[in-house]
N, C-alpha and C positions, 0 to 999 in steps of 0.2 A: 378195441384192443388200441384204436392208436393212438390214445392217449399217451401209449412208452415212443411215439415216434419223437417226437417234436423236445423231450427230458433225451432222449437215446443221441440225439442229434445233441443237443448242449451240451450234453459228456464225455460227445466225439469227438468236440473242436476241442473240448478243457484238458484233454488228453491228450490231442495233438502239437496242440498249441502246448505243453508243456513238453512232449519231445524237442518240437522244435526250438524249444529257449535254452533246451536242453541239449542242441547239437550249436547252437550258436555260443553259448557260454563253452563248450569244448574247443569251437573254434579259435574263441578269446583269449585262451590257456594258454595256449603255446604250445611250445613237445613237451610233448609227458620228459617227465622224474620222478623217480623213485629219492626223491629231495623232502626233507621238513621248511622249506622255501616255496616252494611249488605247492605243496600244499597247504600253505600259511598262503599262500598268498591265489589260491581260490577260493578261502573264504571272504573274499573280498568282489567276488564277481557277479556284479549285479543281474545278469541272467542267467543262477542258479535259483537268486531270491523269485523273479517273475515264477520258473518251474515249480519250482515248489508248488505256492498260490494256487496254477495254474492244476497239480497234478489233486493240494488240497480239494479244490472247487469239484475238479472231476471225482474224488472222490469223496465228495460229497455227496454230489451230484444217485451218485452211483450204491451211495449207504441207500440211498431215499427211493431209486427203481427197483432195487433185490427187496425191501420191504414191499412194495404196494403190484409187483406183480409177477409173472409165474419165470423163475427158473429159466427155463425152455423158451421163454424168447426171450426175456433181457438180454442175456448171457447173447447169443447170436448178434444182436443187433450192436452189440461192440464195435465191431466189426465193419459197423459207419466208420472210424476212424480210419482206416484203409482207403478211405477216400478219398478223406482230407488229407492223409498225407500224402499223396500221389499231388491233391494239388498243391501243398505247403512245397511240395519237393520242384515241384515248375515253376510258380510263380519268385518264394525265397531263397530256396540254393540255385534258382537254374537249371534244375538236372532234365537230361533229355528224360523222353517216358517215351519209352516205344511201342506202338501197336497191343502186340498182347500182354504189357498188361494195363492196357484199354481194360479189354476184355472178358481179362479176371478184374478187372473194381467193378464192370459191368453187369455179371453174374455174381458177384455179393452183392450190389445189390437188390439181382432178382432176387435172390435167394435172403433177404432180409425184408423184400415186400413182401414174397410168401409164408416167410415166419409170421406176421402181421394177419394175416389176412385172415 
């Protein structure tokens, strides 16, 4: 069952990458307004293109995983994206991550290891 792990890691990386690109796109979009000019400007925000491509690849990988592996193992492994999200928060957004968050991530990783075993 360990064959699913590299696929789940790759899928989670693309999923997290899409979220990071979405947040970067939102930061670049300026203050939110309910106006046509605001929404028209979003059509040329290149961060959203990267976000969509990343989500697209994550979705194709997820379809493959769901087709070839038991759902009871595949779905819990999607929580690997939490680990990558914490690292993205640290490295990309320079956020503070507390020790309780690290304990939570370690518990999630332990759960993933138990699911695959």
